[in-house]
Structure formats: structure tokens, C-alpha cells
HTML snippet that shows the backbone in 3Dmol.js (N, CA, C, O; Angstrom):
<script src="https://3Dmol.org/build/3Dmol-min.js"></script>
<div id="view" style="width:600px;height:400px;position:relative"></div>
<script>
const pdb = `
ATOM      1  N   TYR A   1       0.658  -1.100  -0.307  1.00  0.00           N
ATOM      2  CA  TYR A   1       0.139   0.419   0.021  1.00  0.00           C
ATOM      3  C   TYR A   1       0.993   1.504   0.020  1.00  0.00           C
ATOM      4  O   TYR A   1       1.801   1.549   0.947  1.00  0.00           O
ATOM      5  N   LEU A   2       1.004   2.168  -0.596  1.00  0.00           N
ATOM      6  CA  LEU A   2       1.635   4.036  -0.965  1.00  0.00           C
ATOM      7  C   LEU A   2       1.118   4.262   0.564  1.00  0.00           C
ATOM      8  O   LEU A   2       1.833   4.914   1.326  1.00  0.00           O
ATOM      9  N   GLN A   3       0.127   3.832   0.924  1.00  0.00           N
ATOM     10  CA  GLN A   3       0.550   4.970   2.605  1.00  0.00           C
ATOM     11  C   GLN A   3       1.914   4.459   3.629  1.00  0.00           C
ATOM     12  O   GLN A   3       2.661   4.973   4.462  1.00  0.00           O
ATOM     13  N   ASP A   4       1.681   3.000   2.923  1.00  0.00           N
ATOM     14  CA  ASP A   4       3.234   2.185   4.498  1.00  0.00           C
ATOM     15  C   ASP A   4       4.193   3.092   3.646  1.00  0.00           C
ATOM     16  O   ASP A   4       5.121   3.335   4.417  1.00  0.00           O
ATOM     17  N   LEU A   5       4.450   3.737   2.406  1.00  0.00           N
ATOM     18  CA  LEU A   5       5.544   4.713   2.346  1.00  0.00           C
ATOM     19  C   LEU A   5       5.779   5.569   2.047  1.00  0.00           C
ATOM     20  O   LEU A   5       6.504   6.248   1.321  1.00  0.00           O
ATOM     21  N   ILE A   6       4.608   5.523   3.115  1.00  0.00           N
ATOM     22  CA  ILE A   6       4.664   8.057   3.994  1.00  0.00           C
ATOM     23  C   ILE A   6       6.099   7.923   4.681  1.00  0.00           C
ATOM     24  O   ILE A   6       6.359   6.827   5.179  1.00  0.00           O
ATOM     25  N   ALA A   7       6.611   8.468   4.720  1.00  0.00           N
ATOM     26  CA  ALA A   7       7.118   9.822   5.910  1.00  0.00           C
ATOM     27  C   ALA A   7       5.913  10.386   6.322  1.00  0.00           C
ATOM     28  O   ALA A   7       5.597  10.399   5.133  1.00  0.00           O
ATOM     29  N   TRP A   8       4.770  10.948   6.972  1.00  0.00           N
ATOM     30  CA  TRP A   8       4.633  12.066   7.526  1.00  0.00           C
ATOM     31  C   TRP A   8       5.152  13.575   8.249  1.00  0.00           C
ATOM     32  O   TRP A   8       4.908  13.700   9.449  1.00  0.00           O
ATOM     33  N   ARG A   9       5.513  14.155   7.884  1.00  0.00           N
ATOM     34  CA  ARG A   9       5.679  15.203   8.371  1.00  0.00           C
ATOM     35  C   ARG A   9       4.887  16.471   8.299  1.00  0.00           C
ATOM     36  O   ARG A   9       4.104  16.471   7.349  1.00  0.00           O
ATOM     37  N   ASP A  10       4.865  17.938   9.301  1.00  0.00           N
ATOM     38  CA  ASP A  10       4.400  18.672   9.983  1.00  0.00           C
ATOM     39  C   ASP A  10       5.615  19.743  10.047  1.00  0.00           C
ATOM     40  O   ASP A  10       6.651  19.773  10.713  1.00  0.00           O
ATOM     41  N   ILE A  11       4.964  20.746   8.920  1.00  0.00           N
ATOM     42  CA  ILE A  11       5.411  22.503   9.136  1.00  0.00           C
ATOM     43  C   ILE A  11       5.275  22.845   9.129  1.00  0.00           C
ATOM     44  O   ILE A  11       4.082  23.068   8.925  1.00  0.00           O
ATOM     45  N   ALA A  12       6.243  23.843   9.357  1.00  0.00           N
ATOM     46  CA  ALA A  12       5.504  25.325  10.004  1.00  0.00           C
ATOM     47  C   ALA A  12       5.422  26.468   9.106  1.00  0.00           C
ATOM     48  O   ALA A  12       6.237  26.504   8.185  1.00  0.00           O
ATOM     49  N   ALA A  13       4.400  27.597   9.247  1.00  0.00           N
ATOM     50  CA  ALA A  13       3.572  28.108   8.454  1.00  0.00           C
ATOM     51  C   ALA A  13       5.446  28.948   7.930  1.00  0.00           C
ATOM     52  O   ALA A  13       6.303  28.955   8.814  1.00  0.00           O
ATOM     53  N   GLY A  14       5.766  29.486   6.665  1.00  0.00           N
ATOM     54  CA  GLY A  14       6.775  30.058   6.127  1.00  0.00           C
ATOM     55  C   GLY A  14       8.113  29.164   5.752  1.00  0.00           C
ATOM     56  O   GLY A  14       9.040  29.806   5.259  1.00  0.00           O
ATOM     57  N   GLN A  15       8.267  28.023   5.901  1.00  0.00           N
ATOM     58  CA  GLN A  15       9.057  27.626   5.652  1.00  0.00           C
ATOM     59  C   GLN A  15       8.668  26.368   3.879  1.00  0.00           C
ATOM     60  O   GLN A  15       7.557  26.041   3.462  1.00  0.00           O
ATOM     61  N   ALA A  16       9.656  26.097   3.452  1.00  0.00           N
ATOM     62  CA  ALA A  16       9.727  25.595   1.960  1.00  0.00           C
ATOM     63  C   ALA A  16       9.694  24.949   1.758  1.00  0.00           C
ATOM     64  O   ALA A  16      10.828  24.482   1.855  1.00  0.00           O
ATOM     65  N   LEU A  17       8.681  23.877   1.218  1.00  0.00           N
ATOM     66  CA  LEU A  17       8.936  22.961   0.691  1.00  0.00           C
ATOM     67  C   LEU A  17      10.208  21.974   0.010  1.00  0.00           C
ATOM     68  O   LEU A  17      10.832  20.935   0.225  1.00  0.00           O
ATOM     69  N   VAL A  18      10.091  23.163  -1.012  1.00  0.00           N
ATOM     70  CA  VAL A  18      10.372  22.561  -2.255  1.00  0.00           C
ATOM     71  C   VAL A  18      11.079  24.010  -2.883  1.00  0.00           C
ATOM     72  O   VAL A  18      10.376  25.018  -2.804  1.00  0.00           O
ATOM     73  N   THR A  19      12.545  24.150  -3.547  1.00  0.00           N
ATOM     74  CA  THR A  19      12.901  25.490  -3.477  1.00  0.00           C
ATOM     75  C   THR A  19      13.389  25.219  -4.810  1.00  0.00           C
ATOM     76  O   THR A  19      14.061  24.201  -4.975  1.00  0.00           O
ATOM     77  N   GLN A  20      13.075  26.213  -6.072  1.00  0.00           N
ATOM     78  CA  GLN A  20      13.504  27.157  -7.452  1.00  0.00           C
ATOM     79  C   GLN A  20      14.505  26.783  -8.467  1.00  0.00           C
ATOM     80  O   GLN A  20      15.204  27.674  -8.949  1.00  0.00           O
ATOM     81  N   GLY A  21      14.723  24.917  -9.039  1.00  0.00           N
ATOM     82  CA  GLY A  21      15.656  25.456  -9.281  1.00  0.00           C
ATOM     83  C   GLY A  21      16.226  23.575  -8.077  1.00  0.00           C
ATOM     84  O   GLY A  21      17.169  22.852  -8.400  1.00  0.00           O
ATOM     85  N   GLN A  22      15.623  23.412  -7.265  1.00  0.00           N
ATOM     86  CA  GLN A  22      16.512  22.636  -6.256  1.00  0.00           C
ATOM     87  C   GLN A  22      16.541  20.692  -7.189  1.00  0.00           C
ATOM     88  O   GLN A  22      15.722  20.066  -7.861  1.00  0.00           O
ATOM     89  N   ALA A  23      18.004  20.408  -6.671  1.00  0.00           N
ATOM     90  CA  ALA A  23      18.036  18.706  -7.676  1.00  0.00           C
ATOM     91  C   ALA A  23      17.008  17.790  -7.218  1.00  0.00           C
ATOM     92  O   ALA A  23      16.690  18.074  -6.064  1.00  0.00           O
ATOM     93  N   LYS A  24      16.350  16.773  -7.698  1.00  0.00           N
ATOM     94  CA  LYS A  24      15.618  15.590  -7.159  1.00  0.00           C
ATOM     95  C   LYS A  24      14.664  16.608  -6.336  1.00  0.00           C
ATOM     96  O   LYS A  24      15.581  17.349  -5.980  1.00  0.00           O
ATOM     97  N   PRO A  25      13.802  17.053  -5.911  1.00  0.00           N
ATOM     98  CA  PRO A  25      12.920  17.973  -5.276  1.00  0.00           C
ATOM     99  C   PRO A  25      11.831  16.217  -4.647  1.00  0.00           C
ATOM    100  O   PRO A  25      11.422  15.316  -5.381  1.00  0.00           O
ATOM    101  N   PRO A  26      11.691  16.327  -3.216  1.00  0.00           N
ATOM    102  CA  PRO A  26      10.308  15.110  -3.344  1.00  0.00           C
ATOM    103  C   PRO A  26       9.011  15.929  -3.659  1.00  0.00           C
ATOM    104  O   PRO A  26       8.589  17.081  -3.756  1.00  0.00           O
ATOM    105  N   LEU A  27       8.396  13.733  -3.821  1.00  0.00           N
ATOM    106  CA  LEU A  27       7.206  13.849  -4.218  1.00  0.00           C
ATOM    107  C   LEU A  27       6.530  14.367  -2.650  1.00  0.00           C
ATOM    108  O   LEU A  27       6.862  13.801  -1.608  1.00  0.00           O
ATOM    109  N   ILE A  28       5.699  15.340  -2.678  1.00  0.00           N
ATOM    110  CA  ILE A  28       5.059  15.757  -1.558  1.00  0.00           C
ATOM    111  C   ILE A  28       3.092  14.901  -1.676  1.00  0.00           C
ATOM    112  O   ILE A  28       2.486  14.653  -2.719  1.00  0.00           O
ATOM    113  N   TYR A  29       2.787  14.754  -0.776  1.00  0.00           N
ATOM    114  CA  TYR A  29       0.754  14.595  -0.954  1.00  0.00           C
ATOM    115  C   TYR A  29       0.897  15.929   0.566  1.00  0.00           C
ATOM    116  O   TYR A  29       1.520  15.914   1.628  1.00  0.00           O
ATOM    117  N   VAL A  30      -0.102  17.000  -0.140  1.00  0.00           N
ATOM    118  CA  VAL A  30      -0.335  18.193   1.228  1.00  0.00           C
ATOM    119  C   VAL A  30      -2.138  17.459   2.460  1.00  0.00           C
ATOM    120  O   VAL A  30      -3.133  18.151   2.671  1.00  0.00           O
ATOM    121  N   ALA A  31      -1.992  16.433   2.825  1.00  0.00           N
ATOM    122  CA  ALA A  31      -2.587  16.297   3.126  1.00  0.00           C
ATOM    123  C   ALA A  31      -3.247  17.373   4.252  1.00  0.00           C
ATOM    124  O   ALA A  31      -4.266  17.102   4.888  1.00  0.00           O
ATOM    125  N   ARG A  32      -2.773  18.172   4.340  1.00  0.00           N
ATOM    126  CA  ARG A  32      -3.963  19.370   5.580  1.00  0.00           C
ATOM    127  C   ARG A  32      -3.051  20.667   5.262  1.00  0.00           C
ATOM    128  O   ARG A  32      -1.953  20.389   4.780  1.00  0.00           O
ATOM    129  N   GLY A  33      -3.258  21.687   5.404  1.00  0.00           N
ATOM    130  CA  GLY A  33      -3.066  23.481   5.098  1.00  0.00           C
ATOM    131  C   GLY A  33      -2.276  23.440   4.223  1.00  0.00           C
ATOM    132  O   GLY A  33      -1.737  22.344   4.074  1.00  0.00           O
ATOM    133  N   THR A  34      -1.700  24.988   2.927  1.00  0.00           N
ATOM    134  CA  THR A  34      -1.758  25.191   2.209  1.00  0.00           C
ATOM    135  C   THR A  34      -0.286  25.651   2.062  1.00  0.00           C
ATOM    136  O   THR A  34       0.593  25.847   2.901  1.00  0.00           O
ATOM    137  N   ALA A  35      -0.321  25.781   0.431  1.00  0.00           N
ATOM    138  CA  ALA A  35       1.311  26.329   0.445  1.00  0.00           C
ATOM    139  C   ALA A  35       1.077  27.801  -0.744  1.00  0.00           C
ATOM    140  O   ALA A  35       0.105  28.029  -1.464  1.00  0.00           O
ATOM    141  N   GLU A  36       2.103  28.443  -0.616  1.00  0.00           N
ATOM    142  CA  GLU A  36       2.461  29.460  -2.459  1.00  0.00           C
ATOM    143  C   GLU A  36       3.412  28.792  -2.738  1.00  0.00           C
ATOM    144  O   GLU A  36       4.419  28.319  -2.211  1.00  0.00           O
ATOM    145  N   ILE A  37       2.852  28.841  -3.783  1.00  0.00           N
ATOM    146  CA  ILE A  37       3.852  28.128  -4.937  1.00  0.00           C
ATOM    147  C   ILE A  37       4.490  29.533  -6.413  1.00  0.00           C
ATOM    148  O   ILE A  37       3.899  30.050  -7.360  1.00  0.00           O
ATOM    149  N   ALA A  38       5.665  29.635  -5.970  1.00  0.00           N
ATOM    150  CA  ALA A  38       6.591  31.369  -6.621  1.00  0.00           C
ATOM    151  C   ALA A  38       7.289  30.878  -7.871  1.00  0.00           C
ATOM    152  O   ALA A  38       7.906  29.814  -7.918  1.00  0.00           O
ATOM    153  N   VAL A  39       7.162  31.653  -8.798  1.00  0.00           N
ATOM    154  CA  VAL A  39       8.259  31.228  -9.864  1.00  0.00           C
ATOM    155  C   VAL A  39       8.468  33.046  -9.430  1.00  0.00           C
ATOM    156  O   VAL A  39       7.868  34.064  -9.083  1.00  0.00           O
ATOM    157  N   GLY A  40      10.250  32.272  -9.886  1.00  0.00           N
ATOM    158  CA  GLY A  40      11.478  33.840  -9.988  1.00  0.00           C
ATOM    159  C   GLY A  40      11.122  34.432  -8.853  1.00  0.00           C
ATOM    160  O   GLY A  40      11.906  35.368  -8.698  1.00  0.00           O
ATOM    161  N   GLY A  41      10.090  34.375  -7.666  1.00  0.00           N
ATOM    162  CA  GLY A  41       9.976  35.170  -6.585  1.00  0.00           C
ATOM    163  C   GLY A  41       8.405  36.215  -6.213  1.00  0.00           C
ATOM    164  O   GLY A  41       7.939  37.021  -5.408  1.00  0.00           O
ATOM    165  N   ARG A  42       7.966  35.121  -8.048  1.00  0.00           N
ATOM    166  CA  ARG A  42       5.847  35.904  -8.196  1.00  0.00           C
ATOM    167  C   ARG A  42       5.925  34.203  -8.103  1.00  0.00           C
ATOM    168  O   ARG A  42       6.628  33.243  -8.419  1.00  0.00           O
ATOM    169  N   ARG A  43       4.200  34.717  -7.181  1.00  0.00           N
ATOM    170  CA  ARG A  43       3.434  34.102  -6.660  1.00  0.00           C
ATOM    171  C   ARG A  43       2.731  33.433  -7.869  1.00  0.00           C
ATOM    172  O   ARG A  43       2.187  34.346  -8.491  1.00  0.00           O
ATOM    173  N   ILE A  44       2.450  31.986  -8.611  1.00  0.00           N
ATOM    174  CA  ILE A  44       1.602  32.191  -9.390  1.00  0.00           C
ATOM    175  C   ILE A  44       0.669  31.223  -9.085  1.00  0.00           C
ATOM    176  O   ILE A  44       0.126  30.584  -9.986  1.00  0.00           O
ATOM    177  N   GLY A  45       0.371  31.006  -7.696  1.00  0.00           N
ATOM    178  CA  GLY A  45      -0.631  29.903  -6.853  1.00  0.00           C
ATOM    179  C   GLY A  45      -0.050  29.386  -5.837  1.00  0.00           C
ATOM    180  O   GLY A  45       1.023  29.679  -5.310  1.00  0.00           O
ATOM    181  N   GLU A  46      -1.155  28.246  -5.473  1.00  0.00           N
ATOM    182  CA  GLU A  46      -1.623  28.069  -4.394  1.00  0.00           C
ATOM    183  C   GLU A  46      -1.159  26.006  -4.224  1.00  0.00           C
ATOM    184  O   GLU A  46      -0.187  25.471  -4.757  1.00  0.00           O
ATOM    185  N   ALA A  47      -2.015  25.437  -3.513  1.00  0.00           N
ATOM    186  CA  ALA A  47      -1.316  24.060  -2.965  1.00  0.00           C
ATOM    187  C   ALA A  47      -2.491  24.119  -1.716  1.00  0.00           C
ATOM    188  O   ALA A  47      -2.648  24.965  -0.836  1.00  0.00           O
ATOM    189  N   ALA A  48      -3.045  23.198  -1.933  1.00  0.00           N
ATOM    190  CA  ALA A  48      -3.798  21.922  -0.642  1.00  0.00           C
ATOM    191  C   ALA A  48      -3.814  20.811  -0.722  1.00  0.00           C
ATOM    192  O   ALA A  48      -3.378  20.016  -1.554  1.00  0.00           O
ATOM    193  N   ALA A  49      -4.536  20.692   0.517  1.00  0.00           N
ATOM    194  CA  ALA A  49      -4.926  19.585   0.819  1.00  0.00           C
ATOM    195  C   ALA A  49      -5.408  18.839  -0.426  1.00  0.00           C
ATOM    196  O   ALA A  49      -6.385  19.311  -1.008  1.00  0.00           O
ATOM    197  N   GLY A  50      -4.753  17.566  -0.972  1.00  0.00           N
ATOM    198  CA  GLY A  50      -5.300  17.074  -2.084  1.00  0.00           C
ATOM    199  C   GLY A  50      -4.144  17.414  -3.217  1.00  0.00           C
ATOM    200  O   GLY A  50      -4.092  16.858  -4.314  1.00  0.00           O
ATOM    201  N   ASP A  51      -3.536  18.089  -2.908  1.00  0.00           N
ATOM    202  CA  ASP A  51      -2.434  18.633  -3.976  1.00  0.00           C
ATOM    203  C   ASP A  51      -1.306  17.500  -3.888  1.00  0.00           C
ATOM    204  O   ASP A  51      -1.127  16.811  -2.884  1.00  0.00           O
ATOM    205  N   PHE A  52      -0.577  17.400  -5.064  1.00  0.00           N
ATOM    206  CA  PHE A  52       0.748  16.702  -5.065  1.00  0.00           C
ATOM    207  C   PHE A  52       2.083  17.019  -5.464  1.00  0.00           C
ATOM    208  O   PHE A  52       2.190  17.149  -6.683  1.00  0.00           O
ATOM    209  N   LEU A  53       3.457  17.235  -4.603  1.00  0.00           N
ATOM    210  CA  LEU A  53       3.806  18.214  -5.322  1.00  0.00           C
ATOM    211  C   LEU A  53       5.266  17.740  -5.552  1.00  0.00           C
ATOM    212  O   LEU A  53       5.856  17.129  -4.661  1.00  0.00           O
ATOM    213  N   GLY A  54       6.062  18.121  -7.170  1.00  0.00           N
ATOM    214  CA  GLY A  54       7.028  17.857  -6.989  1.00  0.00           C
ATOM    215  C   GLY A  54       6.988  16.573  -8.158  1.00  0.00           C
ATOM    216  O   GLY A  54       7.935  16.179  -8.839  1.00  0.00           O
ATOM    217  N   GLU A  55       5.925  16.191  -8.154  1.00  0.00           N
ATOM    218  CA  GLU A  55       5.958  14.996  -9.407  1.00  0.00           C
ATOM    219  C   GLU A  55       5.975  15.361 -10.768  1.00  0.00           C
ATOM    220  O   GLU A  55       6.028  14.351 -11.469  1.00  0.00           O
ATOM    221  N   MET A  56       5.953  16.293 -11.348  1.00  0.00           N
ATOM    222  CA  MET A  56       6.719  16.462 -13.014  1.00  0.00           C
ATOM    223  C   MET A  56       8.173  16.919 -12.219  1.00  0.00           C
ATOM    224  O   MET A  56       8.464  17.988 -12.756  1.00  0.00           O
ATOM    225  N   SER A  57       8.980  16.677 -11.425  1.00  0.00           N
ATOM    226  CA  SER A  57      10.352  16.467 -11.718  1.00  0.00           C
ATOM    227  C   SER A  57      10.371  15.130 -11.080  1.00  0.00           C
ATOM    228  O   SER A  57      11.540  14.794 -10.892  1.00  0.00           O
ATOM    229  N   LEU A  58       9.719  14.444 -10.769  1.00  0.00           N
ATOM    230  CA  LEU A  58      10.114  13.034 -10.731  1.00  0.00           C
ATOM    231  C   LEU A  58       9.494  12.072 -11.984  1.00  0.00           C
ATOM    232  O   LEU A  58       9.411  10.844 -12.017  1.00  0.00           O
ATOM    233  N   ILE A  59       9.158  12.897 -12.826  1.00  0.00           N
ATOM    234  CA  ILE A  59       8.918  12.247 -14.154  1.00  0.00           C
ATOM    235  C   ILE A  59      10.367  12.158 -15.415  1.00  0.00           C
ATOM    236  O   ILE A  59      11.152  11.400 -15.983  1.00  0.00           O
ATOM    237  N   SER A  60       9.875  13.742 -15.239  1.00  0.00           N
ATOM    238  CA  SER A  60      11.412  14.928 -16.007  1.00  0.00           C
ATOM    239  C   SER A  60      12.041  14.480 -15.876  1.00  0.00           C
ATOM    240  O   SER A  60      12.844  14.291 -16.790  1.00  0.00           O
ATOM    241  N   GLY A  61      12.248  13.843 -14.450  1.00  0.00           N
ATOM    242  CA  GLY A  61      14.320  14.294 -13.685  1.00  0.00           C
ATOM    243  C   GLY A  61      14.793  15.843 -13.932  1.00  0.00           C
ATOM    244  O   GLY A  61      15.985  16.059 -14.148  1.00  0.00           O
ATOM    245  N   GLN A  62      13.960  16.795 -13.903  1.00  0.00           N
ATOM    246  CA  GLN A  62      14.173  17.972 -14.217  1.00  0.00           C
ATOM    247  C   GLN A  62      14.538  18.572 -12.803  1.00  0.00           C
ATOM    248  O   GLN A  62      14.380  17.840 -11.826  1.00  0.00           O
ATOM    249  N   THR A  63      15.039  19.917 -12.620  1.00  0.00           N
ATOM    250  CA  THR A  63      14.716  20.404 -11.172  1.00  0.00           C
ATOM    251  C   THR A  63      12.830  20.776 -11.069  1.00  0.00           C
ATOM    252  O   THR A  63      11.752  20.511 -11.602  1.00  0.00           O
ATOM    253  N   ALA A  64      13.323  21.390 -10.216  1.00  0.00           N
ATOM    254  CA  ALA A  64      12.506  22.340  -9.511  1.00  0.00           C
ATOM    255  C   ALA A  64      12.276  23.197 -10.354  1.00  0.00           C
ATOM    256  O   ALA A  64      13.158  23.865 -10.894  1.00  0.00           O
ATOM    257  N   THR A  65      10.093  23.375 -10.766  1.00  0.00           N
ATOM    258  CA  THR A  65      10.328  24.995 -11.141  1.00  0.00           C
ATOM    259  C   THR A  65       9.871  25.676 -10.851  1.00  0.00           C
ATOM    260  O   THR A  65       9.325  26.406 -11.678  1.00  0.00           O
ATOM    261  N   ALA A  66       9.723  26.025  -9.021  1.00  0.00           N
ATOM    262  CA  ALA A  66       8.741  26.993  -8.226  1.00  0.00           C
ATOM    263  C   ALA A  66       9.764  26.389  -7.340  1.00  0.00           C
ATOM    264  O   ALA A  66      10.654  25.547  -7.464  1.00  0.00           O
ATOM    265  N   THR A  67       9.269  27.184  -6.346  1.00  0.00           N
ATOM    266  CA  THR A  67       8.979  27.071  -4.505  1.00  0.00           C
ATOM    267  C   THR A  67       7.947  27.788  -3.967  1.00  0.00           C
ATOM    268  O   THR A  67       7.494  28.924  -4.105  1.00  0.00           O
ATOM    269  N   VAL A  68       7.546  26.219  -2.916  1.00  0.00           N
ATOM    270  CA  VAL A  68       6.952  25.709  -2.095  1.00  0.00           C
ATOM    271  C   VAL A  68       6.999  26.185  -1.254  1.00  0.00           C
ATOM    272  O   VAL A  68       7.674  25.492  -0.492  1.00  0.00           O
ATOM    273  N   THR A  69       6.554  27.415  -0.591  1.00  0.00           N
ATOM    274  CA  THR A  69       6.406  27.522   0.853  1.00  0.00           C
ATOM    275  C   THR A  69       4.905  27.588   1.917  1.00  0.00           C
ATOM    276  O   THR A  69       3.959  28.375   1.941  1.00  0.00           O
ATOM    277  N   ALA A  70       5.223  26.432   2.682  1.00  0.00           N
ATOM    278  CA  ALA A  70       4.301  27.196   4.069  1.00  0.00           C
ATOM    279  C   ALA A  70       3.037  28.017   4.023  1.00  0.00           C
ATOM    280  O   ALA A  70       2.255  27.167   4.446  1.00  0.00           O
ATOM    281  N   ALA A  71       2.670  28.551   3.912  1.00  0.00           N
ATOM    282  CA  ALA A  71       1.430  29.725   4.369  1.00  0.00           C
ATOM    283  C   ALA A  71       0.436  29.795   5.846  1.00  0.00           C
ATOM    284  O   ALA A  71      -0.305  30.523   6.507  1.00  0.00           O
ATOM    285  N   GLU A  72       1.035  28.499   5.774  1.00  0.00           N
ATOM    286  CA  GLU A  72      -0.014  27.863   7.484  1.00  0.00           C
ATOM    287  C   GLU A  72       0.655  26.672   8.451  1.00  0.00           C
ATOM    288  O   GLU A  72       1.638  25.975   8.201  1.00  0.00           O
ATOM    289  N   PRO A  73       0.180  26.670   9.109  1.00  0.00           N
ATOM    290  CA  PRO A  73       0.969  24.792   9.431  1.00  0.00           C
ATOM    291  C   PRO A  73       0.505  23.935   8.443  1.00  0.00           C
ATOM    292  O   PRO A  73      -0.540  24.123   7.820  1.00  0.00           O
ATOM    293  N   MET A  74       1.633  22.535   8.209  1.00  0.00           N
ATOM    294  CA  MET A  74       0.684  22.113   7.298  1.00  0.00           C
ATOM    295  C   MET A  74       1.058  21.223   7.635  1.00  0.00           C
ATOM    296  O   MET A  74       2.013  21.439   8.381  1.00  0.00           O
ATOM    297  N   ARG A  75       0.661  19.283   7.414  1.00  0.00           N
ATOM    298  CA  ARG A  75       0.691  18.645   6.375  1.00  0.00           C
ATOM    299  C   ARG A  75       0.744  17.640   5.405  1.00  0.00           C
ATOM    300  O   ARG A  75      -0.193  17.385   4.648  1.00  0.00           O
ATOM    301  N   VAL A  76       2.041  16.948   5.412  1.00  0.00           N
ATOM    302  CA  VAL A  76       2.980  17.369   4.648  1.00  0.00           C
ATOM    303  C   VAL A  76       2.797  15.002   4.464  1.00  0.00           C
ATOM    304  O   VAL A  76       3.549  14.382   3.712  1.00  0.00           O
TER     305      VAL A  76
END
`;
const viewer = $3Dmol.createViewer("view");
viewer.addModel(pdb, "pdb");
viewer.setStyle({}, {cartoon: {color: "spectrum"}});
viewer.zoomTo();
viewer.render();
</script>
């Protein structure tokens, strides 16, 4: 089961989950909370419960295309 492979983490507001240009960013599932997504320092979106982060880098092998920062306490 996928849940047996998950290592849950609690993230504080303001903590970066992924940094733009990061090599091999982790695959992250957002269980609770929201995060801001920014490219070049400009906010382009938000991630919330039920979203995955890092999936494109996992598939492509490329570096992270955005910085993701917790907007509030999160469980990922």
C-alpha cells in the first residue's frame, strides 16, 4: 500500500518545502494546510489538501520549476 511508504511530516508556516532549481525535489502529498507556489519570486498559485507537489520533476528528472512555501502549518 502507498500509505506504508509515506513518511508524514508537520511543516511550520513560512518553511520552504521545495526551492526553485532544487535537484531531485521530493514527491510531496499535502494532507492538511496550504502552500504558496512562486516562480522567480512571483506568486503563481497555491497548493492545498489533496494536491501533489514535485510530480513533474519526478517524471522528467528536471530540477524544481517553482518554490513552494507553507502559508500555514501543514501536514505533508
